[in-house]
C-alpha positions as CSV (number, residue, x, y, z in Angstrom):
1,X,7.3,1.5,33.5
2,X,7.5,-0.9,30.6
3,X,7.3,0.5,27.0
4,X,4.0,-1.2,26.3
5,X,2.5,0.2,29.5
6,X,3.7,3.6,28.6
7,X,2.2,3.5,25.1
8,X,-1.1,2.2,26.5
9,X,-1.2,5.1,28.9
10,X,-0.1,7.7,26.3
11,X,-2.0,7.0,23.2
12,X,-1.8,10.7,22.4
13,X,1.8,10.0,21.3
14,X,0.5,7.6,18.7
15,X,-2.1,10.1,17.6
16,X,0.7,12.7,17.2
17,X,2.8,10.3,15.1
18,X,-0.1,9.5,12.9
19,X,-0.7,13.2,12.2
20,X,2.8,13.3,10.8
21,X,1.5,11.9,7.5
22,X,-0.4,15.2,7.0
23,X,2.9,17.1,6.8
24,X,5.1,16.0,4.0
25,X,8.2,17.5,5.6
26,X,8.0,15.2,8.7
27,X,6.0,12.2,7.4
28,X,9.0,9.9,6.9
29,X,10.4,10.7,10.3
30,X,7.2,10.3,12.2
31,X,6.3,7.1,10.4
32,X,9.7,5.5,11.3
33,X,9.0,6.2,14.9
34,X,5.4,4.9,14.5
35,X,6.7,1.7,13.1
36,X,9.1,1.3,16.0
37,X,6.2,1.8,18.4
38,X,3.9,-0.7,16.6
39,X,6.4,-3.4,17.3
40,X,4.5,-3.3,20.6
41,X,1.2,-5.1,20.2
42,X,-0.6,-2.5,22.4
43,X,0.3,0.3,20.0
44,X,-0.6,-1.7,16.9
45,X,-3.9,-2.6,18.4
46,X,-4.6,1.0,19.2
47,X,-4.0,2.1,15.6
48,X,-6.0,-0.8,14.3
49,X,-9.0,0.0,16.6
50,X,-8.9,3.7,15.9
51,X,-10.0,5.8,12.9
52,X,-6.3,6.1,12.0
53,X,-6.3,2.8,10.1
54,X,-8.8,4.2,7.6
55,X,-6.4,7.0,6.7
56,X,-3.8,4.6,5.4
57,X,-6.0,4.0,2.3
58,X,-5.4,7.7,1.5
59,X,-1.8,7.8,2.6
60,X,-0.7,4.9,0.3
61,X,-1.9,6.9,-2.7
62,X,0.1,10.1,-2.0
63,X,1.6,11.6,-5.1
64,X,5.0,11.6,-3.4
65,X,6.4,8.1,-4.0
66,X,8.6,8.2,-0.9
67,X,5.7,9.0,1.4
68,X,3.3,6.6,-0.3
69,X,5.8,3.8,-0.1
70,X,6.6,4.6,3.5
71,X,2.9,4.7,4.4
72,X,2.4,1.3,2.8
73,X,5.3,-0.1,4.8
74,X,3.6,1.0,8.0
75,X,0.2,-0.2,6.8
76,X,1.7,-3.7,6.0
77,X,3.4,-3.8,9.4
78,X,0.1,-3.0,11.2
79,X,-1.7,-5.8,9.3
80,X,0.9,-8.5,9.5
81,X,3.1,-8.2,12.6
82,X,0.8,-9.1,15.4
83,X,-1.2,-12.0,14.0
84,X,-3.9,-12.3,16.7
85,X,-4.6,-8.5,16.7
86,X,-4.7,-8.4,12.9
87,X,-7.0,-11.5,12.7
88,X,-9.4,-9.9,15.2
89,X,-9.3,-6.6,13.4
90,X,-10.1,-8.3,10.0
91,X,-13.0,-10.2,11.4
92,X,-14.4,-7.2,13.2
93,X,-14.0,-4.8,10.3
94,X,-14.3,-7.2,7.4
95,X,-17.0,-5.4,5.4
96,X,-15.6,-1.8,5.2
97,X,-12.0,-2.9,5.3
98,X,-12.1,-5.3,2.4
99,X,-14.4,-3.1,0.4
100,X,-11.8,-0.3,0.6
101,X,-8.9,-2.8,0.2
102,X,-10.4,-4.3,-2.9
103,X,-10.9,-0.9,-4.5
104,X,-7.1,-0.5,-4.4
105,X,-6.7,-3.7,-6.4
106,X,-8.3,-1.8,-9.2
107,X,-6.2,1.3,-8.8
108,X,-4.9,3.0,-11.9
109,X,-1.5,3.0,-10.1
110,X,0.3,-0.2,-10.9
111,X,2.5,0.0,-7.8
112,X,-0.5,0.3,-5.6
113,X,-2.1,-2.7,-7.4
114,X,1.0,-4.8,-7.0
115,X,1.6,-3.9,-3.3
116,X,-2.0,-4.5,-2.4
117,X,-2.3,-7.8,-4.2
118,X,0.9,-9.1,-2.5
119,X,-0.4,-7.9,0.9
120,X,-3.7,-9.6,0.2
121,X,-1.9,-12.9,-0.5
122,X,0.1,-12.5,2.7
123,X,-3.1,-11.8,4.7
124,X,-5.2,-14.6,3.2
125,X,-2.5,-17.3,3.4
126,X,-1.6,-16.6,7.0
127,X,-2.9,-19.4,9.2
128,X,-4.2,-17.0,11.8
129,X,-6.5,-15.5,9.2
130,X,-8.3,-18.7,8.2
131,X,-11.7,-17.2,9.2
132,X,-11.0,-14.1,7.0
133,X,-10.0,-16.3,4.1
134,X,-13.3,-18.2,4.3
135,X,-15.3,-15.0,4.4
136,X,-13.3,-13.5,1.6
137,X,-13.6,-16.4,-0.8
138,X,-17.4,-16.8,-0.2
139,X,-18.1,-13.1,-0.7
140,X,-20.1,-12.5,-3.9
141,X,-18.8,-8.9,-4.0
142,X,-15.2,-10.2,-3.9
143,X,-15.9,-12.7,-6.6
144,X,-17.2,-9.9,-8.8
145,X,-14.2,-7.7,-8.1
146,X,-11.9,-10.6,-8.8
147,X,-13.7,-11.1,-12.1
148,X,-13.1,-7.4,-13.0
149,X,-9.4,-7.8,-12.3
150,X,-9.4,-11.0,-14.4
151,X,-10.9,-9.0,-17.3
152,X,-8.0,-6.6,-17.1
153,X,-5.6,-9.4,-17.5
154,X,-7.5,-10.9,-20.5
155,X,-8.0,-7.5,-22.2
156,X,-4.3,-6.5,-21.8
157,X,-2.7,-6.5,-25.3
158,X,0.8,-6.9,-23.7
159,X,0.3,-10.0,-21.6
160,X,3.4,-11.4,-20.0
161,X,4.4,-14.9,-21.1
162,X,3.3,-16.2,-17.7
163,X,-0.2,-14.7,-17.9
164,X,-0.6,-15.9,-21.5
165,X,0.6,-19.4,-20.4
166,X,-2.0,-19.6,-17.6
167,X,-4.8,-18.4,-20.0
168,X,-3.8,-21.0,-22.6
169,X,-3.5,-23.8,-20.1
170,X,-7.0,-23.0,-18.8
171,X,-8.7,-22.2,-22.1
172,X,-11.0,-25.2,-21.8
173,X,-12.0,-24.5,-18.2
174,X,-12.7,-20.8,-18.7
175,X,-15.9,-21.1,-20.8
176,X,-17.4,-23.5,-18.2
177,X,-16.4,-21.2,-15.4
178,X,-17.9,-18.2,-17.2
179,X,-21.1,-20.0,-17.9
180,X,-21.6,-20.8,-14.2
181,X,-20.5,-17.3,-13.1
182,X,-23.5,-15.0,-12.7
183,X,-23.5,-11.4,-11.8
184,X,-26.4,-9.2,-10.7
185,X,-27.3,-6.4,-13.2
186,X,-25.8,-3.8,-10.9
187,X,-22.5,-5.7,-10.7
188,X,-21.9,-5.7,-14.5
């Protein structure tokens, strides 16, 4: 029996490995095995199509840095390794997934913000996710969330030289953009 066939017939093994995140003593060990298994597309697709994928939004915020980082590594692997499965997943689960994903962009935890923003770039710039990119850019909710992130950069008193340079370079364009940018009252 080929490994993929075995995993497809024994998804309970994947369920068991996912449950490892609930026990901090074994989480790192179980997740390493899980990542090995999700090198097989059938295993990755199973996790993506199950409720397990939703749990990663909690796991990546664990107070224990090692477990949170490890969970993010697995999460990223699930969303980027098998391009066709990931693209299908994003389109099928666009609304709930990106609502949850975007909330992590506004996390008070800088590491989570940074990891999620880099992963978002990886997802949207991948050619297999063109359909997702179009939906993402046209979404009014996404535009509003991006505006909220932009406000954080502008309000930050300790802007990096790179951020300051971008703001200065675009200082004439920003008022025009803001004049055209409208938000519903509930979005403000």
